[in-house]
C-alpha positions as CSV (number, residue, x, y, z in Angstrom):
1,M,31.6,40.3,6.1
2,N,29.8,37.6,8.2
3,R,28.5,34.2,7.4
4,S,25.2,35.3,6.0
5,T,27.0,37.6,3.5
6,R,29.5,34.9,2.5
7,A,27.0,32.1,2.0
8,P,25.3,33.6,-1.1
9,H,28.7,34.0,-2.8
10,I,29.7,30.4,-2.2
11,Q,26.2,29.1,-3.1
12,A,26.2,31.1,-6.3
13,I,29.6,29.5,-7.2
14,V,28.4,26.0,-6.3
15,V,25.1,26.4,-8.1
16,A,26.7,27.7,-11.3
17,S,29.3,25.0,-11.3
18,L,26.8,22.2,-10.5
19,S,24.5,23.6,-13.2
20,I,27.3,23.4,-15.8
21,V,28.3,19.9,-14.7
22,V,24.7,18.6,-14.6
23,L,23.9,20.0,-18.0
24,V,27.0,18.5,-19.5
25,W,26.3,15.1,-18.1
26,I,22.6,15.2,-18.9
27,F,23.6,15.8,-22.5
28,V,26.2,13.0,-22.4
29,I,24.0,10.4,-20.7
30,S,21.0,11.3,-22.9
31,Q,23.0,11.0,-26.1
32,V,24.5,7.7,-25.0
33,R,21.1,6.4,-24.0
34,Y,19.6,7.5,-27.3
35,E,22.3,5.9,-29.4
36,R,22.1,2.7,-27.4
37,Q,18.3,2.6,-27.8
38,E,18.6,3.2,-31.5
39,A,21.2,0.5,-31.9
40,A,19.0,-1.9,-29.8
41,D,15.9,-1.1,-31.8
42,A,17.7,-1.6,-35.1
43,A,19.0,-5.0,-33.9
44,I,15.6,-6.1,-32.8
45,R,14.1,-5.0,-36.2
46,T,16.8,-6.9,-38.1
47,N,16.4,-9.9,-35.8
48,T,12.6,-9.9,-36.2
49,Q,12.9,-9.9,-40.0
50,R,15.5,-12.7,-39.9
51,V,13.3,-14.9,-37.6
52,M,10.3,-14.3,-39.9
53,A,12.3,-15.4,-42.9
54,F,13.6,-18.3,-40.9
55,E,10.1,-19.3,-40.0
56,Q,9.0,-19.3,-43.6
57,Y,12.0,-21.5,-44.6
58,V,11.4,-24.0,-41.8
59,V,7.6,-24.2,-42.6
60,R,8.4,-24.8,-46.3
61,T,10.8,-27.6,-45.4
62,L,8.4,-29.3,-43.0
63,N,5.5,-28.8,-45.4
64,E,7.5,-30.7,-48.0
65,A,8.0,-33.5,-45.6
66,D,4.3,-33.3,-44.6
67,I,3.2,-33.7,-48.2
68,A,5.6,-36.5,-48.8
69,T,4.4,-38.5,-45.8
70,S,0.8,-37.9,-46.7
71,Y,1.5,-39.2,-50.2
72,I,3.3,-42.3,-48.9
73,A,0.5,-43.1,-46.5
74,D,-2.0,-43.1,-49.4
75,H,0.3,-45.0,-51.6
76,Y,0.9,-47.8,-49.1
77,A,-2.6,-47.8,-47.5
78,S,-3.4,-51.3,-48.8
79,I,-0.3,-52.8,-47.3
80,L,-1.1,-51.2,-43.9
81,Q,-4.7,-52.3,-44.1
82,N,-3.9,-55.9,-44.8
83,A,-0.9,-56.1,-42.4
84,A,-0.7,-59.3,-40.3
85,A,1.1,-60.1,-37.1
86,S,3.3,-62.6,-38.9
87,P,6.6,-61.7,-40.6
88,I,6.2,-60.1,-43.9
89,A,8.5,-59.1,-46.8
90,I,9.8,-55.6,-46.7
91,Q,9.1,-53.6,-49.8
92,Q,11.7,-51.2,-51.3
93,I,10.5,-47.6,-51.8
94,D,11.9,-46.1,-54.9
95,E,9.4,-43.3,-55.8
96,T,11.4,-40.4,-57.0
97,A,8.3,-38.4,-57.7
98,F,7.9,-37.6,-54.0
99,R,11.6,-37.6,-53.2
100,S,13.6,-34.4,-52.6
101,G,17.2,-33.5,-51.7
102,A,16.1,-32.8,-48.1
103,L,14.5,-36.2,-47.4
104,R,17.0,-38.9,-46.3
105,E,15.0,-42.0,-45.4
106,I,11.4,-43.0,-45.9
107,N,9.9,-45.8,-43.7
108,V,6.4,-47.4,-43.5
109,I,5.6,-49.3,-40.3
110,N,2.4,-51.3,-39.7
111,R,0.2,-51.4,-36.6
112,Y,2.4,-54.1,-35.0
113,G,5.5,-52.1,-35.3
114,D,7.0,-54.1,-38.3
115,L,8.9,-52.2,-41.0
116,V,7.0,-53.0,-44.2
117,A,8.6,-50.6,-46.6
118,T,11.7,-48.4,-46.7
119,S,14.0,-46.4,-49.0
120,A,17.1,-47.4,-47.0
121,R,20.1,-48.8,-48.8
122,P,21.4,-51.5,-48.4
123,Y,18.2,-53.5,-48.1
124,P,17.5,-54.0,-44.3
125,E,16.5,-57.1,-42.4
126,A,13.2,-57.4,-40.6
127,I,12.9,-54.7,-37.9
128,N,10.2,-54.2,-35.3
129,L,9.8,-50.7,-33.9
130,F,6.8,-51.2,-31.7
131,N,8.7,-50.2,-28.5
132,T,10.3,-47.0,-29.9
133,D,9.1,-43.7,-28.5
134,P,7.8,-42.2,-31.7
135,F,5.8,-45.3,-32.6
136,R,4.3,-45.5,-29.0
137,W,3.4,-41.9,-29.1
138,H,1.5,-42.2,-32.4
139,L,-0.2,-45.3,-31.0
140,S,-1.5,-43.3,-28.1
141,Q,-2.4,-40.1,-29.9
142,P,-5.3,-40.0,-32.4
143,S,-3.8,-37.0,-34.3
144,T,-2.5,-37.6,-37.9
145,A,-0.5,-34.4,-37.9
146,L,3.2,-34.5,-38.7
147,K,5.4,-34.8,-35.6
148,V,9.0,-33.5,-35.6
149,N,10.8,-35.8,-33.2
150,A,14.1,-35.1,-31.4
151,P,17.4,-35.9,-33.3
152,A,18.4,-39.5,-33.2
153,R,20.9,-41.8,-35.0
154,S,19.6,-43.7,-38.0
155,R,19.3,-47.5,-37.7
156,F,20.6,-47.8,-41.2
157,S,23.2,-45.2,-41.7
158,A,24.2,-44.3,-38.1
159,E,23.8,-40.6,-39.2
160,W,22.1,-38.1,-36.8
161,L,18.7,-37.3,-38.4
162,L,15.4,-35.7,-37.5
163,L,12.5,-38.2,-37.7
164,L,9.3,-36.6,-39.2
165,S,6.5,-39.1,-38.6
166,R,2.7,-39.2,-38.9
167,R,0.0,-41.6,-37.8
168,V,-2.0,-43.5,-40.5
169,N,-5.6,-44.5,-39.7
170,L,-7.9,-47.1,-41.3
171,A,-11.2,-46.1,-42.7
172,D,-12.9,-46.7,-39.4
173,G,-10.4,-44.4,-37.6
174,S,-8.4,-47.2,-36.0
175,F,-4.6,-47.2,-36.0
176,A,-3.0,-48.7,-39.1
177,G,0.7,-47.7,-38.5
178,T,3.1,-44.8,-39.2
179,V,4.9,-43.2,-42.1
180,S,8.1,-41.3,-41.5
181,V,10.8,-39.5,-43.3
182,Q,14.1,-38.3,-42.0
183,I,16.1,-35.1,-42.7
184,R,19.5,-33.8,-41.5
185,P,19.2,-31.1,-38.8
186,R,21.2,-28.7,-40.9
187,E,18.4,-28.7,-43.5
188,L,16.4,-26.5,-41.1
189,T,19.1,-23.8,-40.9
190,D,20.5,-23.9,-44.5
191,F,18.5,-20.9,-45.5
192,L,21.5,-18.8,-44.2
193,Q,24.1,-21.0,-45.9
194,H,25.1,-18.2,-48.3
195,A,24.9,-15.5,-45.7
196,T,27.8,-14.4,-43.5
197,L,26.9,-14.6,-39.8
198,D,28.9,-13.2,-36.9
199,K,30.3,-15.9,-34.8
200,T,28.0,-15.0,-31.9
201,D,24.8,-14.8,-34.1
202,L,22.4,-17.6,-33.3
203,V,19.4,-19.3,-35.0
204,S,17.6,-22.3,-33.5
205,V,14.6,-24.6,-34.1
206,I,13.4,-25.8,-30.7
207,G,10.5,-28.1,-29.8
208,L,7.9,-27.1,-27.3
209,D,9.2,-30.1,-25.3
210,G,12.5,-28.1,-24.7
211,I,14.7,-30.2,-27.1
212,T,16.7,-28.4,-29.8
213,R,16.0,-29.8,-33.3
214,A,18.7,-27.7,-34.9
215,R,21.0,-24.8,-33.7
216,R,23.5,-22.7,-35.6
217,E,25.8,-20.3,-33.8
218,G,27.9,-18.5,-36.5
219,N,28.8,-21.4,-38.8
220,V,28.8,-24.1,-36.0
221,L,25.8,-26.6,-36.2
222,S,24.5,-28.4,-33.1
223,F,21.3,-30.1,-32.0
224,G,19.7,-32.2,-29.2
225,Q,20.3,-29.7,-26.3
226,N,17.8,-29.9,-23.4
227,L,16.5,-26.5,-22.7
228,R,13.6,-27.4,-20.3
229,G,13.1,-24.8,-17.6
230,K,15.6,-22.3,-19.3
231,L,14.9,-18.7,-20.0
232,V,14.1,-19.3,-23.7
233,M,11.3,-21.7,-22.8
234,R,9.8,-19.3,-20.2
235,M,9.9,-16.4,-22.6
236,Q,8.3,-18.5,-25.4
237,E,5.5,-19.5,-23.0
238,E,4.9,-15.9,-22.1
239,A,5.1,-14.4,-25.6
240,P,5.1,-16.9,-28.6
241,Y,5.7,-14.1,-31.1
242,G,7.9,-11.7,-29.1
243,S,11.4,-10.3,-28.5
244,Y,13.5,-10.0,-25.4
245,V,17.0,-9.4,-24.1
246,G,18.7,-12.0,-22.0
247,P,21.5,-14.5,-21.6
248,S,21.6,-17.5,-23.9
249,S,20.6,-20.7,-22.2
250,L,23.8,-22.6,-23.3
251,D,26.7,-20.1,-23.4
252,G,25.2,-17.4,-21.2
253,L,26.0,-14.7,-23.8
254,V,23.5,-11.8,-23.6
255,R,21.6,-11.4,-26.9
256,Y,18.6,-9.7,-28.4
257,F,16.3,-12.6,-29.2
258,S,13.2,-12.8,-31.4
259,H,11.1,-16.0,-31.7
260,R,8.0,-17.2,-33.5
261,R,5.9,-20.4,-32.8
262,L,5.1,-23.0,-35.4
263,R,1.9,-24.2,-33.8
264,Q,1.1,-27.0,-36.4
265,Y,4.4,-28.6,-35.6
266,N,4.8,-27.9,-31.9
267,L,8.0,-26.0,-32.6
268,F,9.3,-22.4,-32.5
269,V,12.2,-20.7,-34.2
270,T,14.4,-18.1,-32.6
271,S,17.1,-15.8,-33.7
272,G,19.6,-13.9,-31.5
273,V,22.3,-11.3,-32.0
274,S,24.9,-10.4,-29.4
275,E,24.1,-7.3,-27.3
276,A,27.8,-6.6,-26.9
277,G,28.5,-6.8,-30.6
278,T,25.4,-4.6,-31.4
279,L,26.4,-1.9,-28.9
280,A,30.2,-2.0,-29.5
281,P,30.2,1.0,-31.9
282,V,27.9,2.9,-29.6
283,Q,30.2,2.1,-26.6
284,A,33.2,3.4,-28.6
285,R,31.4,6.7,-29.2
286,A,30.1,6.8,-25.6
287,N,33.7,6.5,-24.3
288,G,34.5,9.7,-26.2
289,Y,31.4,11.4,-24.8
290,F,32.4,10.4,-21.3
291,A,35.9,11.6,-21.7
292,G,34.8,15.0,-22.9
293,G,32.3,15.2,-20.1
294,A,35.0,14.3,-17.6
295,I,37.3,17.0,-18.9
296,I,34.6,19.7,-18.7
297,T,33.7,18.5,-15.2
298,L,37.2,18.6,-13.9
299,A,37.8,22.0,-15.4
300,T,34.5,23.3,-13.8
301,I,35.4,21.8,-10.5
302,L,38.9,23.3,-10.6
303,A,37.5,26.7,-11.3
304,A,34.9,26.4,-8.6
305,W,37.5,25.2,-6.1
306,L,39.8,28.1,-6.8
307,M,36.9,30.6,-6.4
308,I,35.6,29.0,-3.2
309,T,39.1,28.8,-1.7
310,I,39.7,32.5,-2.2
311,T,36.4,33.2,-0.5
312,K,37.0,30.9,2.4
313,R,40.4,32.4,3.3
314,R,38.6,35.6,4.2
315,F,36.5,33.8,6.7
316,A,38.8,31.1,8.2
317,H,38.2,32.2,11.7
318,E,34.5,32.0,11.4
319,A,34.7,28.6,9.8
320,E,36.7,27.3,12.7
321,I,34.0,28.5,15.1
322,L,31.3,26.8,13.1
323,I,33.2,23.5,13.0
324,A,33.7,23.7,16.8
325,N,30.0,24.3,17.3
326,Q,29.1,21.4,15.0
327,R,31.4,19.1,17.0
328,L,29.8,20.2,20.2
329,Q,26.4,19.5,18.8
330,E,27.5,16.0,17.6
331,A,28.9,15.3,21.0
332,Q,25.6,16.2,22.6
333,Q,23.7,14.0,20.2
334,L,26.0,11.0,20.9
335,A,25.7,11.5,24.7
336,K,21.9,12.2,24.4
337,L,22.6,15.5,26.0
338,G,20.6,18.8,25.7
339,D,20.9,22.2,27.3
340,W,18.2,24.4,28.8
341,S,17.6,27.6,30.7
342,F,14.8,28.6,33.1
343,D,13.6,32.1,33.5
344,I,12.3,32.6,37.1
345,K,10.3,35.7,36.2
346,R,8.4,34.1,33.3
347,K,8.5,30.6,34.8
348,E,9.3,29.0,31.5
349,F,12.1,27.0,30.0
350,R,14.0,27.5,26.8
351,W,15.2,24.1,25.4
352,S,17.8,23.4,22.7
353,A,16.8,21.6,19.5
354,D,18.3,18.3,20.7
355,L,16.4,18.5,24.0
356,C,13.2,19.1,22.1
357,A,13.8,16.0,20.0
358,M,14.5,13.9,23.1
359,Y,11.2,15.0,24.6
360,E,9.4,14.4,21.3
361,R,8.7,18.0,20.6
362,R,9.4,20.0,17.4
363,A,12.4,22.3,17.3
364,N,10.2,25.4,17.2
365,E,8.4,24.3,20.4
366,N,11.4,25.2,22.5
367,I,9.6,27.4,24.9
368,V,8.1,25.2,27.7
369,S,6.0,26.5,30.6
370,L,6.4,25.1,34.1
371,K,2.9,23.7,33.7
372,E,3.8,21.9,30.5
373,F,7.0,20.6,32.2
374,G,4.8,19.2,35.0
375,K,2.7,17.2,32.5
376,L,5.9,15.5,31.4
377,V,7.6,14.8,34.8
378,G,4.5,14.8,37.1
379,Q,4.0,16.7,40.4
380,H,6.9,14.8,42.0
381,G,9.3,15.9,39.2
382,V,8.2,19.5,39.5
383,Q,8.8,19.4,43.3
384,I,12.3,18.0,42.6
385,F,13.0,20.9,40.2
386,K,11.8,23.5,42.7
387,T,14.1,21.9,45.3
388,A,17.0,22.3,42.8
389,L,16.0,26.0,42.3
390,T,16.0,26.6,46.0
391,Q,19.4,24.8,46.5
392,S,21.0,26.6,43.6
393,S,19.8,30.0,45.0
394,A,21.1,29.1,48.5
395,S,24.5,27.6,47.6
396,G,25.2,29.4,44.4
397,G,26.8,26.2,43.0
398,R,26.2,23.2,40.9
399,Y,23.2,20.9,41.7
400,E,22.5,17.5,40.2
401,F,19.2,15.5,40.4
402,E,17.4,12.8,38.5
403,L,13.7,12.4,37.5
404,A,11.5,10.4,35.2
405,A,9.4,11.9,32.4
406,R,6.5,10.3,30.5
407,L,6.9,11.3,26.8
408,P,3.9,12.0,24.5
409,S,4.3,8.5,23.0
410,G,3.8,7.0,26.4
411,A,7.4,5.9,26.9
412,I,9.2,6.5,30.2
413,S,12.5,8.4,29.9
414,H,14.9,8.8,32.9
415,R,16.7,12.1,33.0
416,R,19.9,13.2,34.8
417,I,19.9,17.0,35.1
418,V,22.8,19.3,36.1
419,S,22.0,22.9,36.9
420,V,23.9,26.1,37.9
421,P,22.4,29.5,38.9
422,H,22.3,32.5,36.6
423,Y,22.6,36.0,38.1
424,D,22.1,39.5,36.7
425,A,24.6,42.4,37.1
426,A,23.2,43.1,40.6
427,Q,23.9,39.5,41.6
428,Q,20.2,38.7,41.7
429,L,19.2,35.2,40.8
430,I,17.2,35.5,37.5
431,G,17.2,31.9,36.5
432,I,19.2,28.7,36.2
433,H,20.5,26.8,33.2
434,G,22.2,23.5,32.7
435,T,22.2,20.2,30.9
436,D,19.6,17.3,30.6
437,Q,20.9,13.8,29.7
438,D,18.8,10.7,28.8
439,V,20.0,7.9,31.2
440,T,17.2,5.5,30.4
441,R,19.5,2.8,29.2
442,R,21.7,3.1,32.4
443,K,18.5,2.8,34.6
444,L,17.4,-0.2,32.6
445,L,20.8,-1.8,33.1
446,E,20.8,-1.2,36.8
447,S,17.3,-2.7,37.0
448,L,18.4,-5.8,35.1
449,Q,21.4,-6.2,37.4
450,Q,19.2,-5.9,40.4
451,Q,16.8,-8.5,39.0
452,V,19.7,-10.8,38.2
453,G,20.8,-10.4,41.9
454,Q,17.3,-11.2,43.1
455,L,17.1,-14.3,40.9
456,S,20.5,-15.4,42.2
457,K,19.3,-14.9,45.8
458,L,16.1,-16.7,45.0
459,D,18.0,-19.7,43.6
460,S,20.0,-19.8,46.9
461,I,16.9,-19.7,49.0
462,N,15.3,-22.4,46.9
463,A,18.4,-24.6,47.5
464,I,18.2,-23.9,51.2
465,A,14.5,-24.6,51.3
466,A,14.9,-27.9,49.5
467,T,17.7,-28.9,51.9
468,L,15.6,-28.0,54.9
469,A,12.5,-29.8,53.5
470,H,14.6,-32.9,53.1
471,E,16.5,-32.8,56.4
472,L,13.4,-31.8,58.6
473,N,11.3,-34.8,57.6
474,Q,13.3,-37.3,59.7
475,P,13.4,-35.3,63.0
476,L,9.7,-34.4,62.6
477,T,8.9,-38.1,62.1
478,A,11.0,-39.0,65.1
479,A,9.4,-36.3,67.3
480,S,5.9,-37.6,66.3
481,N,6.9,-41.1,67.2
482,Y,8.3,-40.0,70.6
483,L,5.0,-38.1,71.3
484,S,2.9,-41.1,70.3
485,G,5.0,-43.3,72.7
486,S,4.7,-40.7,75.5
487,V,0.9,-40.5,75.0
488,R,0.6,-44.3,75.3
489,M,2.8,-44.4,78.4
490,I,0.8,-41.6,80.2
491,S,-2.5,-43.1,79.0
492,G,-1.7,-46.3,80.9
493,Q,-1.5,-44.4,84.3
494,D,-4.6,-43.8,86.3
495,D,-4.2,-40.2,87.0
496,K,-6.7,-37.5,85.9
497,K,-4.0,-34.9,85.8
498,N,-2.5,-36.7,82.9
499,D,-5.5,-35.9,80.7
500,A,-4.4,-32.3,80.3
501,V,-0.9,-33.4,79.5
502,I,-2.2,-35.9,76.9
503,A,-4.3,-33.2,75.3
504,A,-1.3,-30.9,75.1
505,L,0.8,-33.7,73.6
506,L,-1.8,-34.4,71.0
507,E,-1.9,-30.7,70.1
508,V,1.9,-30.8,69.7
509,R,1.6,-33.9,67.5
510,E,-1.0,-32.2,65.4
511,Q,1.3,-29.2,64.9
512,I,4.2,-31.5,64.0
513,Y,1.9,-33.1,61.4
514,N,1.0,-29.7,60.1
515,A,4.6,-28.8,59.7
516,G,5.2,-32.1,57.8
517,E,2.2,-31.4,55.6
518,I,3.5,-27.9,54.8
519,I,6.8,-29.4,53.8
520,R,5.1,-32.1,51.7
521,R,2.7,-29.8,50.0
522,V,5.3,-27.2,49.1
523,R,7.6,-30.0,47.7
524,N,4.6,-31.5,45.7
525,M,3.6,-28.1,44.4
526,V,7.2,-27.3,43.3
527,D,7.4,-30.7,41.6
528,S,3.9,-30.8,40.0
529,G,2.7,-27.2,40.2
530,Q,-0.6,-28.3,41.8
531,S,-2.1,-28.1,45.3
532,R,-4.6,-30.5,47.0
533,S,-7.9,-28.6,47.3
534,V,-10.6,-30.2,49.4
535,P,-14.0,-28.9,50.7
536,I,-13.7,-27.5,54.2
537,S,-15.7,-25.1,56.4
538,I,-14.4,-21.5,56.1
539,S,-15.0,-21.1,59.9
540,E,-12.7,-24.1,60.5
541,V,-10.1,-22.6,58.2
542,I,-10.0,-19.2,59.9
543,T,-10.3,-20.5,63.5
544,S,-7.5,-23.0,63.0
545,A,-5.2,-20.2,61.6
546,I,-6.0,-18.0,64.6
547,I,-5.4,-20.8,67.1
548,Q,-2.1,-21.7,65.5
549,F,-0.9,-18.1,65.5
550,K,-2.0,-17.6,69.1
551,G,-0.2,-20.7,70.1
552,A,3.1,-19.1,69.2
553,N,2.0,-15.6,70.1
554,P,-0.1,-15.6,73.3
555,E,-0.4,-11.8,73.3
556,C,-2.1,-11.8,69.8
557,K,-5.4,-10.0,69.7
558,A,-6.5,-11.4,66.4
559,K,-10.2,-12.4,66.2
560,F,-12.8,-13.6,63.8
561,G,-15.0,-10.7,62.7
562,P,-18.7,-10.5,63.3
563,N,-19.8,-10.8,59.7
564,E,-18.4,-14.3,59.0
565,I,-20.2,-16.8,56.8
566,E,-20.3,-19.7,59.3
567,T,-22.0,-22.3,57.0
568,A,-19.9,-21.6,53.9
569,V,-17.7,-24.4,52.5
570,V,-14.7,-23.6,50.3
571,M,-12.4,-25.6,48.1
572,V,-8.8,-25.0,49.4
573,D,-5.7,-26.8,50.5
574,P,-6.2,-26.7,54.4
575,V,-2.5,-26.6,55.2
576,Q,-1.6,-24.0,52.6
577,I,-4.6,-21.7,53.3
578,Q,-3.7,-21.9,57.0
579,Q,-0.1,-21.0,56.1
580,I,-1.3,-18.0,54.1
581,L,-3.6,-16.6,56.8
582,V,-0.9,-17.1,59.5
583,N,1.5,-15.2,57.4
584,L,-1.0,-12.3,56.9
585,I,-1.8,-12.2,60.6
586,R,1.9,-12.1,61.5
587,N,2.5,-9.3,59.0
588,A,-0.5,-7.4,60.5
589,Q,0.9,-7.7,64.0
590,D,4.4,-6.6,62.9
591,A,2.8,-3.5,61.2
592,C,1.1,-2.6,64.5
593,R,3.9,-1.3,66.7
594,S,1.7,-0.7,69.7
595,D,-1.8,-1.9,70.8
596,P,-2.4,-4.1,67.8
597,H,-6.0,-4.9,66.8
598,I,-6.3,-7.5,64.0
599,K,-9.7,-8.7,62.7
600,I,-10.6,-11.3,60.0
601,T,-13.8,-10.8,58.0
602,T,-15.4,-12.8,55.2
603,K,-17.9,-11.9,52.5
604,R,-19.2,-13.4,49.3
605,S,-18.0,-11.9,46.0
606,K,-18.9,-12.6,42.3
607,N,-18.4,-15.8,40.4
608,A,-18.9,-18.1,43.5
609,F,-15.9,-16.8,45.4
610,I,-15.5,-15.9,49.1
611,D,-13.2,-13.1,50.1
612,I,-11.2,-13.4,53.4
613,C,-9.8,-10.1,54.6
614,V,-7.2,-9.4,57.3
615,I,-7.6,-5.9,58.8
616,D,-5.1,-4.2,61.0
617,N,-4.6,-0.8,62.6
618,G,-1.0,-0.4,61.6
619,S,0.8,2.4,59.7
620,G,0.2,1.0,56.3
621,I,2.6,-0.2,53.5
622,A,5.4,2.2,52.6
623,R,4.8,4.3,49.5
624,D,8.1,3.4,47.9
625,I,7.1,-0.3,47.6
626,T,5.4,-0.5,44.2
627,D,4.7,-4.3,44.3
628,P,4.5,-5.8,47.8
629,F,3.9,-9.3,46.4
630,S,7.2,-9.4,44.4
631,S,10.2,-11.4,45.8
632,F,12.6,-9.7,48.2
633,T,10.3,-6.8,48.7
634,T,10.1,-5.9,52.4
635,S,9.8,-3.0,54.8
636,K,11.0,-5.0,57.8
637,G,14.6,-4.5,59.0
638,D,15.1,-8.3,59.5
639,G,12.8,-9.5,56.7
640,I,13.8,-11.1,53.4
641,G,10.7,-10.3,51.4
642,L,9.3,-13.7,50.6
643,G,6.2,-14.0,52.7
644,L,3.7,-12.3,50.5
645,A,5.4,-13.6,47.3
646,I,4.9,-17.2,48.6
647,S,1.4,-16.4,49.7
648,R,0.5,-15.2,46.2
649,T,2.0,-18.4,44.7
650,L,0.0,-20.6,47.0
651,I,-3.3,-18.9,46.6
652,E,-3.0,-18.7,42.8
653,S,-2.2,-22.5,42.7
654,M,-5.6,-23.0,44.4
655,G,-7.4,-20.8,41.7
656,G,-7.7,-17.7,43.9
657,K,-6.0,-14.4,44.2
658,I,-4.6,-12.0,46.8
659,W,-4.7,-8.2,46.7
660,I,-4.4,-5.1,48.9
661,E,-7.9,-3.6,49.4
662,K,-6.7,-0.5,51.3
663,T,-3.5,0.8,52.9
664,D,-2.9,4.2,54.6
665,S,-1.7,5.6,57.9
666,K,-4.8,4.2,59.7
667,G,-4.2,0.6,58.7
668,T,-4.2,-2.0,55.9
669,I,-6.7,-4.5,54.5
670,I,-5.3,-7.5,52.6
671,C,-7.8,-9.9,51.1
672,V,-7.6,-13.4,49.5
673,S,-10.4,-15.0,47.4
674,V,-11.1,-18.7,47.5
675,R,-13.7,-20.7,45.6
676,E,-16.9,-21.6,47.4
677,F,-17.9,-25.3,47.4
678,A,-21.5,-25.5,46.2
679,A,-24.0,-28.0,47.7
680,G,-24.2,-31.1,45.4
681,E,-21.0,-30.3,43.6
682,N,-19.2,-33.4,42.3
683,D,-16.2,-33.9,44.5
684,S,-15.3,-37.4,43.6
685,N,-11.9,-36.3,42.4
686,T,-11.1,-34.3,45.6
687,E,-9.4,-35.5,48.7
688,Q,-11.5,-35.2,52.0
689,F,-9.8,-33.7,55.0
690,S,-10.7,-34.4,58.6
691,A,-9.2,-35.0,62.0
692,E,-8.8,-38.7,61.1
693,D,-6.0,-37.8,58.7
694,T,-3.7,-37.0,61.6
695,P,-1.2,-39.7,62.5
696,A,-2.0,-41.9,65.5
């Protein structure tokens, strides 16, 4: 019996066992959820009924105080209407007709804040309440509705009481004073005084300002807690007549809460019962359900394990082979390695699933023609593979090579391929097979290491250049001074032969000046990143570059082309553009191993620029050089690869650019573009350049 025969047996055992386990636990979880939901719904219903009864009780209590304060306001209206700003006698309130057991103190205050009537015992002295918060609030608010203030100590009995106050207006609507009564906080929660509450049950009367007026948890009464910003206030704001489950704002105990708003008094009442207490009986039954489910599950698993073990023993050898294959596949995935084979007759590859994934192909697209392979690796990669095929056929051994592939996503993947030949029974080569590994990360690391080395070399060259620039200034200055002295000495002699010597010495001095200018400009550009561009004739620029180069290379055949723009004026740094052209002419001569012919031509291009092109008849730039203008890129045996890189930096600092127009075995054309100076252009901010700038 093979694996395909064994699998249905094991699958049937597993499916049957899982079905039993799943059905058992679906029943257990569903039953527990049902009972929990039923218990929660029952708690919310009971809580909602309690909070509605609580609401009615609180409203009746406050309505009683509302009626009492309204009656008192009418009864003492004449006193408030005739109130004066001078001290007055305080009247004693003893009207039992509007007194009840809940009302503790009754006070009447005139518009000046003076207490004019009270029910307090003993008889109080004169009191002014003008600066108290309740009085100031009524003074600023036109409403005559009853206001339930936060708990505070009584001035007369020092007992904590709730102040219930209302504004009294005169006939013209102006402020006449306030009337207030006070009650104990427990008066608002005594509707449950004969009921037995669990110690975690909670009822509260809370103001919309977030201050608790009365709170009863079990049989413990409290008040005055600040609940601003707490969950209870946010839920009341979202649903004034709703229910929710959440932690209590004070003790953090999770409860089922129901609340209702008393809009006329800016209060709301809330009732809460503990979630843990509500669900405790359900949890006890749930533990029994879970225990039964666990026993059934363990028994089912044990039976399935025994059956599977018996089945597996018959196929132990096959299982070992499967595990070994799996480990091999995992190793290939970790190493980003795939295997392949190539059929010479059909000219097609067969790739493994891992290799298809690495080349962004589906697993069922594992047959790849040589043409499709060429689209991935290019003609150069196909040629490398054909070379490997030839080498394998010739040597009969292992052959390694690397190539780069462009994946369908556009990414470049570097591959390391190892191949060995495959022969038929007659020892005829019928194909090759091998492995293909993704080495893109290694290539990237090598590239980064090379760049770091180049940057280190560039830093060293910068340090050397800075040192040379500093040290050469003094000898150049001394040489210029010596030449000036020599010119003066020879000029004093009356000999016509000295004229040629003087002219040569002046040329030498001019070149010393140019060398100093190069050093100064390069240092300034490094310091400030800017060059000094001035208007100058393009003919003068090119001619001076040719003269300078011929001075050091008498055999040079460089010449100014026939299509020059003689009258054009360009905006350039004379010293730097001369340095660029000399460097290009030197490179052109080095590229021409024999019989060099170098020509410089000019032409106008778009956007008011003039192109200067250096043309040679050399062998062209090597194909393996992808960017000739990058640092340390050279085809010369003794070069360091900085000439073209510096030239690009200099020309870009003048607003131009440099590029390779053409390069092949017949020669190379390298061009630079410079901005043309238009007639009438404002050049007040530019420096003028002329022969007078040379030192005397």
